[in-house]
Each structure stands twice: as structure tokens, then as C-alpha cells.
mmCIF file of the N, C-alpha and C atoms, coordinates in Angstrom:
data_MODEL
# 
_entry.id   MODEL 
# 
loop_
_atom_site.group_PDB 
_atom_site.id 
_atom_site.type_symbol 
_atom_site.label_atom_id 
_atom_site.label_alt_id 
_atom_site.label_comp_id 
_atom_site.label_asym_id 
_atom_site.label_entity_id 
_atom_site.label_seq_id 
_atom_site.pdbx_PDB_ins_code 
_atom_site.Cartn_x 
_atom_site.Cartn_y 
_atom_site.Cartn_z 
_atom_site.occupancy 
_atom_site.B_iso_or_equiv 
_atom_site.pdbx_formal_charge 
_atom_site.auth_seq_id 
_atom_site.auth_comp_id 
_atom_site.auth_asym_id 
_atom_site.auth_atom_id 
_atom_site.pdbx_PDB_model_num 
ATOM 1   N N  . MET A 1 1  ? 86.509  55.291 85.868  1.00 0.00 ? 1  MET A N  1 
ATOM 2   C CA . MET A 1 1  ? 87.864  55.589 85.490  1.00 0.00 ? 1  MET A CA 1 
ATOM 3   C C  . MET A 1 1  ? 87.880  55.898 84.006  1.00 0.00 ? 1  MET A C  1 
ATOM 4   N N  . ALA A 1 2  ? 88.457  57.011 83.628  1.00 0.00 ? 2  ALA A N  1 
ATOM 5   C CA . ALA A 1 2  ? 88.435  57.480 82.248  1.00 0.00 ? 2  ALA A CA 1 
ATOM 6   C C  . ALA A 1 2  ? 89.409  56.741 81.349  1.00 0.00 ? 2  ALA A C  1 
ATOM 7   N N  . GLY A 1 3  ? 90.285  55.953 81.878  1.00 0.00 ? 3  GLY A N  1 
ATOM 8   C CA . GLY A 1 3  ? 91.270  55.220 81.091  1.00 0.00 ? 3  GLY A CA 1 
ATOM 9   C C  . GLY A 1 3  ? 92.327  54.650 82.008  1.00 0.00 ? 3  GLY A C  1 
ATOM 10  N N  . VAL A 1 4  ? 93.237  53.928 81.415  1.00 0.00 ? 4  VAL A N  1 
ATOM 11  C CA . VAL A 1 4  ? 94.305  53.324 82.195  1.00 0.00 ? 4  VAL A CA 1 
ATOM 12  C C  . VAL A 1 4  ? 95.264  54.406 82.657  1.00 0.00 ? 4  VAL A C  1 
ATOM 13  N N  . LEU A 1 5  ? 95.545  54.454 83.946  1.00 0.00 ? 5  LEU A N  1 
ATOM 14  C CA . LEU A 1 5  ? 96.415  55.477 84.501  1.00 0.00 ? 5  LEU A CA 1 
ATOM 15  C C  . LEU A 1 5  ? 97.876  55.088 84.437  1.00 0.00 ? 5  LEU A C  1 
ATOM 16  N N  . LYS A 1 6  ? 98.146  53.800 84.371  1.00 0.00 ? 6  LYS A N  1 
ATOM 17  C CA . LYS A 1 6  ? 99.538  53.373 84.322  1.00 0.00 ? 6  LYS A CA 1 
ATOM 18  C C  . LYS A 1 6  ? 99.754  52.505 83.093  1.00 0.00 ? 6  LYS A C  1 
ATOM 19  N N  . LYS A 1 7  ? 100.988 52.537 82.593  1.00 0.00 ? 7  LYS A N  1 
ATOM 20  C CA . LYS A 1 7  ? 101.315 51.786 81.387  1.00 0.00 ? 7  LYS A CA 1 
ATOM 21  C C  . LYS A 1 7  ? 101.840 50.399 81.702  1.00 0.00 ? 7  LYS A C  1 
ATOM 22  N N  . THR A 1 8  ? 102.391 50.219 82.892  1.00 0.00 ? 8  THR A N  1 
ATOM 23  C CA . THR A 1 8  ? 102.958 48.935 83.282  1.00 0.00 ? 8  THR A CA 1 
ATOM 24  C C  . THR A 1 8  ? 102.827 48.749 84.789  1.00 0.00 ? 8  THR A C  1 
ATOM 25  N N  . THR A 1 9  ? 102.827 47.487 85.195  1.00 0.00 ? 9  THR A N  1 
ATOM 26  C CA . THR A 1 9  ? 102.804 47.189 86.626  1.00 0.00 ? 9  THR A CA 1 
ATOM 27  C C  . THR A 1 9  ? 104.211 47.216 87.205  1.00 0.00 ? 9  THR A C  1 
ATOM 28  N N  . GLY A 1 10 ? 105.200 47.129 86.333  1.00 0.00 ? 10 GLY A N  1 
ATOM 29  C CA . GLY A 1 10 ? 106.579 47.042 86.796  1.00 0.00 ? 10 GLY A CA 1 
ATOM 30  C C  . GLY A 1 10 ? 106.940 45.634 87.251  1.00 0.00 ? 10 GLY A C  1 
ATOM 31  N N  . LEU A 1 11 ? 106.024 44.704 87.082  1.00 0.00 ? 11 LEU A N  1 
ATOM 32  C CA . LEU A 1 11 ? 106.238 43.314 87.474  1.00 0.00 ? 11 LEU A CA 1 
ATOM 33  C C  . LEU A 1 11 ? 106.264 42.448 86.219  1.00 0.00 ? 11 LEU A C  1 
ATOM 34  N N  . VAL A 1 12 ? 107.325 41.689 86.038  1.00 0.00 ? 12 VAL A N  1 
ATOM 35  C CA . VAL A 1 12 ? 107.488 40.864 84.850  1.00 0.00 ? 12 VAL A CA 1 
ATOM 36  C C  . VAL A 1 12 ? 106.336 39.874 84.729  1.00 0.00 ? 12 VAL A C  1 
ATOM 37  N N  . GLY A 1 13 ? 105.716 39.846 83.558  1.00 0.00 ? 13 GLY A N  1 
ATOM 38  C CA . GLY A 1 13 ? 104.647 38.898 83.282  1.00 0.00 ? 13 GLY A CA 1 
ATOM 39  C C  . GLY A 1 13 ? 103.280 39.292 83.803  1.00 0.00 ? 13 GLY A C  1 
ATOM 40  N N  . LEU A 1 14 ? 103.160 40.465 84.404  1.00 0.00 ? 14 LEU A N  1 
ATOM 41  C CA . LEU A 1 14 ? 101.874 40.896 84.947  1.00 0.00 ? 14 LEU A CA 1 
ATOM 42  C C  . LEU A 1 14 ? 101.433 42.174 84.248  1.00 0.00 ? 14 LEU A C  1 
ATOM 43  N N  . ALA A 1 15 ? 100.467 42.027 83.353  1.00 0.00 ? 15 ALA A N  1 
ATOM 44  C CA . ALA A 1 15 ? 99.976  43.164 82.573  1.00 0.00 ? 15 ALA A CA 1 
ATOM 45  C C  . ALA A 1 15 ? 99.039  44.031 83.406  1.00 0.00 ? 15 ALA A C  1 
ATOM 46  N N  . VAL A 1 16 ? 98.873  45.254 82.982  1.00 0.00 ? 16 VAL A N  1 
ATOM 47  C CA . VAL A 1 16 ? 97.952  46.183 83.639  1.00 0.00 ? 16 VAL A CA 1 
ATOM 48  C C  . VAL A 1 16 ? 96.520  45.689 83.420  1.00 0.00 ? 16 VAL A C  1 
ATOM 49  N N  . ALA A 1 17 ? 95.748  45.625 84.473  1.00 0.00 ? 17 ALA A N  1 
ATOM 50  C CA . ALA A 1 17 ? 94.345  45.202 84.386  1.00 0.00 ? 17 ALA A CA 1 
ATOM 51  C C  . ALA A 1 17 ? 93.521  46.298 83.727  1.00 0.00 ? 17 ALA A C  1 
ATOM 52  N N  . GLN A 1 18 ? 92.744  45.938 82.728  1.00 0.00 ? 18 GLN A N  1 
ATOM 53  C CA . GLN A 1 18 ? 91.937  46.906 82.001  1.00 0.00 ? 18 GLN A CA 1 
ATOM 54  C C  . GLN A 1 18 ? 90.668  47.293 82.753  1.00 0.00 ? 18 GLN A C  1 
ATOM 55  N N  . ASN A 1 19 ? 90.075  46.357 83.463  1.00 0.00 ? 19 ASN A N  1 
ATOM 56  C CA . ASN A 1 19 ? 88.838  46.632 84.190  1.00 0.00 ? 19 ASN A CA 1 
ATOM 57  C C  . ASN A 1 19 ? 88.874  45.899 85.541  1.00 0.00 ? 19 ASN A C  1 
ATOM 58  N N  . PRO A 1 20 ? 89.724  46.358 86.453  1.00 0.00 ? 20 PRO A N  1 
ATOM 59  C CA . PRO A 1 20 ? 89.935  45.613 87.701  1.00 0.00 ? 20 PRO A CA 1 
ATOM 60  C C  . PRO A 1 20 ? 88.701  45.485 88.591  1.00 0.00 ? 20 PRO A C  1 
ATOM 61  N N  . HIS A 1 21 ? 87.864  46.516 88.645  1.00 0.00 ? 21 HIS A N  1 
ATOM 62  C CA . HIS A 1 21 ? 86.661  46.426 89.488  1.00 0.00 ? 21 HIS A CA 1 
ATOM 63  C C  . HIS A 1 21 ? 85.754  45.294 89.006  1.00 0.00 ? 21 HIS A C  1 
ATOM 64  N N  . GLU A 1 22 ? 85.540  45.219 87.712  1.00 0.00 ? 22 GLU A N  1 
ATOM 65  C CA . GLU A 1 22 ? 84.687  44.178 87.132  1.00 0.00 ? 22 GLU A CA 1 
ATOM 66  C C  . GLU A 1 22 ? 85.278  42.795 87.408  1.00 0.00 ? 22 GLU A C  1 
ATOM 67  N N  . ARG A 1 23 ? 86.571  42.652 87.189  1.00 0.00 ? 23 ARG A N  1 
ATOM 68  C CA . ARG A 1 23 ? 87.218  41.350 87.400  1.00 0.00 ? 23 ARG A CA 1 
ATOM 69  C C  . ARG A 1 23 ? 87.136  40.926 88.856  1.00 0.00 ? 23 ARG A C  1 
ATOM 70  N N  . LEU A 1 24 ? 87.362  41.857 89.770  1.00 0.00 ? 24 LEU A N  1 
ATOM 71  C CA . LEU A 1 24 ? 87.293  41.514 91.194  1.00 0.00 ? 24 LEU A CA 1 
ATOM 72  C C  . LEU A 1 24 ? 85.867  41.197 91.627  1.00 0.00 ? 24 LEU A C  1 
ATOM 73  N N  . ARG A 1 25 ? 84.882  41.909 91.093  1.00 0.00 ? 25 ARG A N  1 
ATOM 74  C CA . ARG A 1 25 ? 83.481  41.596 91.420  1.00 0.00 ? 25 ARG A CA 1 
ATOM 75  C C  . ARG A 1 25 ? 83.151  40.161 91.019  1.00 0.00 ? 25 ARG A C  1 
ATOM 76  N N  . ILE A 1 26 ? 83.571  39.784 89.817  1.00 0.00 ? 26 ILE A N  1 
ATOM 77  C CA . ILE A 1 26 ? 83.312  38.425 89.330  1.00 0.00 ? 26 ILE A CA 1 
ATOM 78  C C  . ILE A 1 26 ? 84.027  37.397 90.204  1.00 0.00 ? 26 ILE A C  1 
ATOM 79  N N  . LEU A 1 27 ? 85.302  37.623 90.472  1.00 0.00 ? 27 LEU A N  1 
ATOM 80  C CA . LEU A 1 27 ? 86.079  36.682 91.282  1.00 0.00 ? 27 LEU A CA 1 
ATOM 81  C C  . LEU A 1 27 ? 85.516  36.533 92.688  1.00 0.00 ? 27 LEU A C  1 
ATOM 82  N N  . TYR A 1 28 ? 85.213  37.653 93.335  1.00 0.00 ? 28 TYR A N  1 
ATOM 83  C CA . TYR A 1 28 ? 84.714  37.584 94.705  1.00 0.00 ? 28 TYR A CA 1 
ATOM 84  C C  . TYR A 1 28 ? 83.339  36.927 94.767  1.00 0.00 ? 28 TYR A C  1 
ATOM 85  N N  . THR A 1 29 ? 82.508  37.144 93.772  1.00 0.00 ? 29 THR A N  1 
ATOM 86  C CA . THR A 1 29 ? 81.204  36.483 93.721  1.00 0.00 ? 29 THR A CA 1 
ATOM 87  C C  . THR A 1 29 ? 81.380  34.972 93.583  1.00 0.00 ? 29 THR A C  1 
ATOM 88  N N  . LYS A 1 30 ? 82.295  34.553 92.714  1.00 0.00 ? 30 LYS A N  1 
ATOM 89  C CA . LYS A 1 30 ? 82.558  33.120 92.535  1.00 0.00 ? 30 LYS A CA 1 
ATOM 90  C C  . LYS A 1 30 ? 83.111  32.495 93.817  1.00 0.00 ? 30 LYS A C  1 
ATOM 91  N N  . ILE A 1 31 ? 84.021  33.191 94.472  1.00 0.00 ? 31 ILE A N  1 
ATOM 92  C CA . ILE A 1 31 ? 84.604  32.666 95.713  1.00 0.00 ? 31 ILE A CA 1 
ATOM 93  C C  . ILE A 1 31 ? 83.528  32.507 96.778  1.00 0.00 ? 31 ILE A C  1 
ATOM 94  N N  . LEU A 1 32 ? 82.692  33.531 96.950  1.00 0.00 ? 32 LEU A N  1 
ATOM 95  C CA . LEU A 1 32 ? 81.636  33.463 97.967  1.00 0.00 ? 32 LEU A CA 1 
ATOM 96  C C  . LEU A 1 32 ? 80.632  32.358 97.658  1.00 0.00 ? 32 LEU A C  1 
ATOM 97  N N  . THR A 1 33 ? 80.324  32.157 96.391  1.00 0.00 ? 33 THR A N  1 
ATOM 98  C CA . THR A 1 33 ? 79.413  31.086 95.990  1.00 0.00 ? 33 THR A CA 1 
ATOM 99  C C  . THR A 1 33 ? 80.018  29.722 96.311  1.00 0.00 ? 33 THR A C  1 
ATOM 100 N N  . THR A 1 34 ? 81.290  29.549 96.002  1.00 0.00 ? 34 THR A N  1 
ATOM 101 C CA . THR A 1 34 ? 81.975  28.286 96.268  1.00 0.00 ? 34 THR A CA 1 
ATOM 102 C C  . THR A 1 34 ? 82.077  28.013 97.766  1.00 0.00 ? 34 THR A C  1 
ATOM 103 N N  . LEU A 1 35 ? 82.283  29.048 98.554  1.00 0.00 ? 35 LEU A N  1 
ATOM 104 C CA . LEU A 1 35 ? 82.391  28.874 100.008 1.00 0.00 ? 35 LEU A CA 1 
ATOM 105 C C  . LEU A 1 35 ? 81.102  28.340 100.623 1.00 0.00 ? 35 LEU A C  1 
ATOM 106 N N  . GLN A 1 36 ? 79.973  28.542 99.947  1.00 0.00 ? 36 GLN A N  1 
ATOM 107 C CA . GLN A 1 36 ? 78.697  28.055 100.466 1.00 0.00 ? 36 GLN A CA 1 
ATOM 108 C C  . GLN A 1 36 ? 78.653  26.529 100.541 1.00 0.00 ? 36 GLN A C  1 
ATOM 109 N N  . THR A 1 37 ? 79.547  25.852 99.808  1.00 0.00 ? 37 THR A N  1 
ATOM 110 C CA . THR A 1 37 ? 79.574  24.386 99.824  1.00 0.00 ? 37 THR A CA 1 
ATOM 111 C C  . THR A 1 37 ? 80.369  23.829 101.006 1.00 0.00 ? 37 THR A C  1 
ATOM 112 N N  . ILE A 1 38 ? 81.071  24.700 101.717 1.00 0.00 ? 38 ILE A N  1 
ATOM 113 C CA . ILE A 1 38 ? 81.881  24.297 102.875 1.00 0.00 ? 38 ILE A CA 1 
ATOM 114 C C  . ILE A 1 38 ? 81.032  24.481 104.136 1.00 0.00 ? 38 ILE A C  1 
ATOM 115 N N  . PRO A 1 39 ? 81.142  23.563 105.098 1.00 0.00 ? 39 PRO A N  1 
ATOM 116 C CA . PRO A 1 39 ? 80.347  23.699 106.329 1.00 0.00 ? 39 PRO A CA 1 
ATOM 117 C C  . PRO A 1 39 ? 80.533  25.072 106.993 1.00 0.00 ? 39 PRO A C  1 
ATOM 118 N N  . LYS A 1 40 ? 79.425  25.623 107.512 1.00 0.00 ? 40 LYS A N  1 
ATOM 119 C CA . LYS A 1 40 ? 79.443  26.961 108.111 1.00 0.00 ? 40 LYS A CA 1 
ATOM 120 C C  . LYS A 1 40 ? 80.385  27.080 109.298 1.00 0.00 ? 40 LYS A C  1 
ATOM 121 N N  . ASP A 1 41 ? 80.595  25.989 110.022 1.00 0.00 ? 41 ASP A N  1 
ATOM 122 C CA . ASP A 1 41 ? 81.456  26.057 111.200 1.00 0.00 ? 41 ASP A CA 1 
ATOM 123 C C  . ASP A 1 41 ? 82.938  25.865 110.876 1.00 0.00 ? 41 ASP A C  1 
ATOM 124 N N  . SER A 1 42 ? 83.253  25.712 109.604 1.00 0.00 ? 42 SER A N  1 
ATOM 125 C CA . SER A 1 42 ? 84.644  25.558 109.178 1.00 0.00 ? 42 SER A CA 1 
ATOM 126 C C  . SER A 1 42 ? 85.402  26.875 109.355 1.00 0.00 ? 42 SER A C  1 
ATOM 127 N N  . ALA A 1 43 ? 86.569  26.798 109.981 1.00 0.00 ? 43 ALA A N  1 
ATOM 128 C CA . ALA A 1 43 ? 87.394  28.001 110.175 1.00 0.00 ? 43 ALA A CA 1 
ATOM 129 C C  . ALA A 1 43 ? 87.809  28.589 108.830 1.00 0.00 ? 43 ALA A C  1 
ATOM 130 N N  . TYR A 1 44 ? 88.134  27.727 107.870 1.00 0.00 ? 44 TYR A N  1 
ATOM 131 C CA . TYR A 1 44 ? 88.537  28.211 106.548 1.00 0.00 ? 44 TYR A CA 1 
ATOM 132 C C  . TYR A 1 44 ? 87.432  29.070 105.936 1.00 0.00 ? 44 TYR A C  1 
ATOM 133 N N  . ARG A 1 45 ? 86.203  28.554 105.973 1.00 0.00 ? 45 ARG A N  1 
ATOM 134 C CA . ARG A 1 45 ? 85.087  29.310 105.396 1.00 0.00 ? 45 ARG A CA 1 
ATOM 135 C C  . ARG A 1 45 ? 84.890  30.629 106.134 1.00 0.00 ? 45 ARG A C  1 
ATOM 136 N N  . LYS A 1 46 ? 84.901  30.570 107.445 1.00 0.00 ? 46 LYS A N  1 
ATOM 137 C CA . LYS A 1 46 ? 84.655  31.761 108.259 1.00 0.00 ? 46 LYS A CA 1 
ATOM 138 C C  . LYS A 1 46 ? 85.651  32.870 107.936 1.00 0.00 ? 46 LYS A C  1 
ATOM 139 N N  . TYR A 1 47 ? 86.937  32.554 107.948 1.00 0.00 ? 47 TYR A N  1 
ATOM 140 C CA . TYR A 1 47 ? 87.957  33.585 107.749 1.00 0.00 ? 47 TYR A CA 1 
ATOM 141 C C  . TYR A 1 47 ? 88.082  34.010 106.287 1.00 0.00 ? 47 TYR A C  1 
ATOM 142 N N  . THR A 1 48 ? 87.869  33.070 105.375 1.00 0.00 ? 48 THR A N  1 
ATOM 143 C CA . THR A 1 48 ? 87.919  33.432 103.955 1.00 0.00 ? 48 THR A CA 1 
ATOM 144 C C  . THR A 1 48 ? 86.746  34.335 103.602 1.00 0.00 ? 48 THR A C  1 
ATOM 145 N N  . GLU A 1 49 ? 85.558  34.019 104.102 1.00 0.00 ? 49 GLU A N  1 
ATOM 146 C CA . GLU A 1 49 ? 84.397  34.886 103.867 1.00 0.00 ? 49 GLU A CA 1 
ATOM 147 C C  . GLU A 1 49 ? 84.638  36.284 104.417 1.00 0.00 ? 49 GLU A C  1 
ATOM 148 N N  . GLN A 1 50 ? 85.234  36.365 105.573 1.00 0.00 ? 50 GLN A N  1 
ATOM 149 C CA . GLN A 1 50 ? 85.505  37.664 106.185 1.00 0.00 ? 50 GLN A CA 1 
ATOM 150 C C  . GLN A 1 50 ? 86.441  38.493 105.301 1.00 0.00 ? 50 GLN A C  1 
ATOM 151 N N  . ILE A 1 51 ? 87.517  37.883 104.845 1.00 0.00 ? 51 ILE A N  1 
ATOM 152 C CA . ILE A 1 51 ? 88.478  38.591 103.988 1.00 0.00 ? 51 ILE A CA 1 
ATOM 153 C C  . ILE A 1 51 ? 87.833  39.007 102.674 1.00 0.00 ? 51 ILE A C  1 
ATOM 154 N N  . VAL A 1 52 ? 87.148  38.067 102.028 1.00 0.00 ? 52 VAL A N  1 
ATOM 155 C CA . VAL A 1 52 ? 86.539  38.348 100.727 1.00 0.00 ? 52 VAL A CA 1 
ATOM 156 C C  . VAL A 1 52 ? 85.448  39.403 100.859 1.00 0.00 ? 52 VAL A C  1 
ATOM 157 N N  . ASN A 1 53 ? 84.619  39.317 101.885 1.00 0.00 ? 53 ASN A N  1 
ATOM 158 C CA . ASN A 1 53 ? 83.567  40.321 102.073 1.00 0.00 ? 53 ASN A CA 1 
ATOM 159 C C  . ASN A 1 53 ? 84.143  41.710 102.326 1.00 0.00 ? 53 ASN A C  1 
ATOM 160 N N  . ASP A 1 54 ? 85.217  41.785 103.101 1.00 0.00 ? 54 ASP A N  1 
ATOM 161 C CA . ASP A 1 54 ? 85.869  43.078 103.341 1.00 0.00 ? 54 ASP A CA 1 
ATOM 162 C C  . ASP A 1 54 ? 86.411  43.662 102.039 1.00 0.00 ? 54 ASP A C  1 
ATOM 163 N N  . ARG A 1 55 ? 87.087  42.825 101.264 1.00 0.00 ? 55 ARG A N  1 
ATOM 164 C CA . ARG A 1 55 ? 87.644  43.290 99.990  1.00 0.00 ? 55 ARG A CA 1 
ATOM 165 C C  . ARG A 1 55 ? 86.538  43.641 98.996  1.00 0.00 ? 55 ARG A C  1 
ATOM 166 N N  . PHE A 1 56 ? 85.500  42.810 98.953  1.00 0.00 ? 56 PHE A N  1 
ATOM 167 C CA . PHE A 1 56 ? 84.383  43.054 98.036  1.00 0.00 ? 56 PHE A CA 1 
ATOM 168 C C  . PHE A 1 56 ? 83.711  44.383 98.366  1.00 0.00 ? 56 PHE A C  1 
ATOM 169 N N  . SER A 1 57 ? 83.545  44.662 99.636  1.00 0.00 ? 57 SER A N  1 
ATOM 170 C CA . SER A 1 57 ? 82.968  45.932 100.070 1.00 0.00 ? 57 SER A CA 1 
ATOM 171 C C  . SER A 1 57 ? 83.827  47.100 99.601  1.00 0.00 ? 57 SER A C  1 
ATOM 172 N N  . ALA A 1 58 ? 85.137  46.957 99.710  1.00 0.00 ? 58 ALA A N  1 
ATOM 173 C CA . ALA A 1 58 ? 86.049  48.011 99.249  1.00 0.00 ? 58 ALA A CA 1 
ATOM 174 C C  . ALA A 1 58 ? 85.933  48.211 97.744  1.00 0.00 ? 58 ALA A C  1 
ATOM 175 N N  . VAL A 1 59 ? 85.823  47.128 96.998  1.00 0.00 ? 59 VAL A N  1 
ATOM 176 C CA . VAL A 1 59 ? 85.685  47.213 95.538  1.00 0.00 ? 59 VAL A CA 1 
ATOM 177 C C  . VAL A 1 59 ? 84.396  47.947 95.176  1.00 0.00 ? 59 VAL A C  1 
ATOM 178 N N  . LYS A 1 60 ? 83.320  47.666 95.902  1.00 0.00 ? 60 LYS A N  1 
ATOM 179 C CA . LYS A 1 60 ? 82.030  48.295 95.611  1.00 0.00 ? 60 LYS A CA 1 
ATOM 180 C C  . LYS A 1 60 ? 82.014  49.780 95.949  1.00 0.00 ? 60 LYS A C  1 
ATOM 181 N N  . THR A 1 61 ? 82.762  50.188 96.969  1.00 0.00 ? 61 THR A N  1 
ATOM 182 C CA . THR A 1 61 ? 82.669  51.573 97.438  1.00 0.00 ? 61 THR A CA 1 
ATOM 183 C C  . THR A 1 61 ? 83.783  52.487 96.957  1.00 0.00 ? 61 THR A C  1 
ATOM 184 N N  . GLU A 1 62 ? 84.921  51.934 96.544  1.00 0.00 ? 62 GLU A N  1 
ATOM 185 C CA . GLU A 1 62 ? 86.065  52.767 96.155  1.00 0.00 ? 62 GLU A CA 1 
ATOM 186 C C  . GLU A 1 62 ? 86.321  52.680 94.652  1.00 0.00 ? 62 GLU A C  1 
ATOM 187 N N  . SER A 1 63 ? 86.076  53.772 93.945  1.00 0.00 ? 63 SER A N  1 
ATOM 188 C CA . SER A 1 63 ? 86.276  53.777 92.491  1.00 0.00 ? 63 SER A CA 1 
ATOM 189 C C  . SER A 1 63 ? 87.715  54.093 92.094  1.00 0.00 ? 63 SER A C  1 
ATOM 190 N N  . ASN A 1 64 ? 88.472  54.733 92.974  1.00 0.00 ? 64 ASN A N  1 
ATOM 191 C CA . ASN A 1 64 ? 89.859  55.091 92.684  1.00 0.00 ? 64 ASN A CA 1 
ATOM 192 C C  . ASN A 1 64 ? 90.755  53.872 92.926  1.00 0.00 ? 64 ASN A C  1 
ATOM 193 N N  . ILE A 1 65 ? 91.472  53.450 91.881  1.00 0.00 ? 65 ILE A N  1 
ATOM 194 C CA . ILE A 1 65 ? 92.296  52.244 91.962  1.00 0.00 ? 65 ILE A CA 1 
ATOM 195 C C  . ILE A 1 65 ? 93.391  52.363 93.020  1.00 0.00 ? 65 ILE A C  1 
ATOM 196 N N  . GLU A 1 66 ? 94.066  53.495 93.075  1.00 0.00 ? 66 GLU A N  1 
ATOM 197 C CA . GLU A 1 66 ? 95.149  53.661 94.048  1.00 0.00 ? 66 GLU A CA 1 
ATOM 198 C C  . GLU A 1 66 ? 94.630  53.577 95.484  1.00 0.00 ? 66 GLU A C  1 
ATOM 199 N N  . LYS A 1 67 ? 93.484  54.191 95.735  1.00 0.00 ? 67 LYS A N  1 
ATOM 200 C CA . LYS A 1 67 ? 92.891  54.125 97.080  1.00 0.00 ? 67 LYS A CA 1 
ATOM 201 C C  . LYS A 1 67 ? 92.420  52.706 97.398  1.00 0.00 ? 67 LYS A C  1 
ATOM 202 N N  . LEU A 1 68 ? 91.900  52.023 96.384  1.00 0.00 ? 68 LEU A N  1 
ATOM 203 C CA . LEU A 1 68 ? 91.468  50.638 96.567  1.00 0.00 ? 68 LEU A CA 1 
ATOM 204 C C  . LEU A 1 68 ? 92.665  49.754 96.921  1.00 0.00 ? 68 LEU A C  1 
ATOM 205 N N  . GLU A 1 69 ? 93.783  49.958 96.233  1.00 0.00 ? 69 GLU A N  1 
ATOM 206 C CA . GLU A 1 69 ? 95.001  49.207 96.546  1.00 0.00 ? 69 GLU A CA 1 
ATOM 207 C C  . GLU A 1 69 ? 95.424  49.442 97.988  1.00 0.00 ? 69 GLU A C  1 
ATOM 208 N N  . GLU A 1 70 ? 95.307  50.680 98.449  1.00 0.00 ? 70 GLU A N  1 
ATOM 209 C CA . GLU A 1 70 ? 95.662  51.005 99.835  1.00 0.00 ? 70 GLU A CA 1 
ATOM 210 C C  . GLU A 1 70 ? 94.716  50.321 100.823 1.00 0.00 ? 70 GLU A C  1 
ATOM 211 N N  . LYS A 1 71 ? 93.410  50.330 100.514 1.00 0.00 ? 71 LYS A N  1 
ATOM 212 C CA . LYS A 1 71 ? 92.433  49.705 101.415 1.00 0.00 ? 71 LYS A CA 1 
ATOM 213 C C  . LYS A 1 71 ? 92.654  48.201 101.523 1.00 0.00 ? 71 LYS A C  1 
ATOM 214 N N  . ILE A 1 72 ? 92.899  47.561 100.383 1.00 0.00 ? 72 ILE A N  1 
ATOM 215 C CA . ILE A 1 72 ? 93.100  46.111 100.387 1.00 0.00 ? 72 ILE A CA 1 
ATOM 216 C C  . ILE A 1 72 ? 94.475  45.763 100.951 1.00 0.00 ? 72 ILE A C  1 
ATOM 217 N N  . ASN A 1 73 ? 95.455  46.604 100.678 1.00 0.00 ? 73 ASN A N  1 
ATOM 218 C CA . ASN A 1 73 ? 96.805  46.479 101.241 1.00 0.00 ? 73 ASN A CA 1 
ATOM 219 C C  . ASN A 1 73 ? 97.478  45.144 100.925 1.00 0.00 ? 73 ASN A C  1 
ATOM 220 N N  . CYS A 1 74 ? 97.394  44.742 99.656  1.00 0.00 ? 74 CYS A N  1 
ATOM 221 C CA . CYS A 1 74 ? 98.054  43.503 99.213  1.00 0.00 ? 74 CYS A CA 1 
ATOM 222 C C  . CYS A 1 74 ? 98.784  43.713 97.896  1.00 0.00 ? 74 CYS A C  1 
ATOM 223 N N  . GLY A 1 75 ? 99.352  44.889 97.715  1.00 0.00 ? 75 GLY A N  1 
ATOM 224 C CA . GLY A 1 75 ? 100.090 45.174 96.490  1.00 0.00 ? 75 GLY A CA 1 
ATOM 225 C C  . GLY A 1 75 ? 99.223  45.864 95.453  1.00 0.00 ? 75 GLY A C  1 
ATOM 226 N N  . GLN A 1 76 ? 99.704  45.813 94.217  1.00 0.00 ? 76 GLN A N  1 
ATOM 227 C CA . GLN A 1 76 ? 98.961  46.427 93.123  1.00 0.00 ? 76 GLN A CA 1 
ATOM 228 C C  . GLN A 1 76 ? 97.683  45.636 92.863  1.00 0.00 ? 76 GLN A C  1 
ATOM 229 N N  . ILE A 1 77 ? 96.713  46.294 92.273  1.00 0.00 ? 77 ILE A N  1 
ATOM 230 C CA . ILE A 1 77 ? 95.412  45.656 92.038  1.00 0.00 ? 77 ILE A CA 1 
ATOM 231 C C  . ILE A 1 77 ? 95.557  44.418 91.159  1.00 0.00 ? 77 ILE A C  1 
ATOM 232 N N  . GLU A 1 78 ? 96.522  44.439 90.246  1.00 0.00 ? 78 GLU A N  1 
ATOM 233 C CA . GLU A 1 78 ? 96.767  43.276 89.387  1.00 0.00 ? 78 GLU A CA 1 
ATOM 234 C C  . GLU A 1 78 ? 97.242  42.081 90.214  1.00 0.00 ? 78 GLU A C  1 
ATOM 235 N N  . GLU A 1 79 ? 98.004  42.347 91.270  1.00 0.00 ? 79 GLU A N  1 
ATOM 236 C CA . GLU A 1 79 ? 98.446  41.274 92.163  1.00 0.00 ? 79 GLU A CA 1 
ATOM 237 C C  . GLU A 1 79 ? 97.270  40.720 92.958  1.00 0.00 ? 79 GLU A C  1 
ATOM 238 N N  . VAL A 1 80 ? 96.366  41.579 93.345  1.00 0.00 ? 80 VAL A N  1 
ATOM 239 C CA . VAL A 1 80 ? 95.170  41.148 94.083  1.00 0.00 ? 80 VAL A CA 1 
ATOM 240 C C  . VAL A 1 80 ? 94.326  40.230 93.203  1.00 0.00 ? 80 VAL A C  1 
ATOM 241 N N  . ILE A 1 81 ? 94.217  40.564 91.925  1.00 0.00 ? 81 ILE A N  1 
ATOM 242 C CA . ILE A 1 81 ? 93.415  39.757 90.997  1.00 0.00 ? 81 ILE A CA 1 
ATOM 243 C C  . ILE A 1 81 ? 93.969  38.340 90.878  1.00 0.00 ? 81 ILE A C  1 
ATOM 244 N N  . VAL A 1 82 ? 95.284  38.187 90.844  1.00 0.00 ? 82 VAL A N  1 
ATOM 245 C CA . VAL A 1 82 ? 95.855  36.846 90.666  1.00 0.00 ? 82 VAL A CA 1 
ATOM 246 C C  . VAL A 1 82 ? 96.022  36.083 91.978  1.00 0.00 ? 82 VAL A C  1 
ATOM 247 N N  . GLN A 1 83 ? 95.743  36.700 93.115  1.00 0.00 ? 83 GLN A N  1 
ATOM 248 C CA . GLN A 1 83 ? 95.901  35.998 94.401  1.00 0.00 ? 83 GLN A CA 1 
ATOM 249 C C  . GLN A 1 83 ? 94.934  34.865 94.492  1.00 0.00 ? 83 GLN A C  1 
# 
């Protein structure tokens, strides 16, 4: 991405993310690492891993922020970061 495409999120108190792909990679890696401490047969671990892996895959393959927001389908990328 050559620069920030939007000046505001339009959401009070939520600034535009400067490097959303990097932030999401870090967050998803931390979440997946933490999930390893939960028993494998736990429903929470199973479904959380599925969601995080799907989103992480989208982050790795989609460089366009707007398309990434559509793939994840949970609002603006800044909202995804704070979820």
C-alpha cells in the first residue's frame, strides 16, 4: 500500500491504522500461540483457531485493505484490530 487511503474511520476514538497487515499478523500469531495452552478437544480452541486461521490466511493473501475488510466481514480493518 503506497499510503493511507482514508483520513478517518468515521468512528469516534478509533484512528486509522497505519500498518494493519503487520498489526494483524502480530495479533493472530499471538492468539494462535496462546491457544496452544488450551486442550485440543476444547470447543473454544477449535472454533477460535478456525476463525483466526481463516482471517490470518486472508491477511496473508489480500493486500488491498478494502477487499480484506470484505473477506473478514467484521467492519473496518481498525475494528478488526481491536476485536
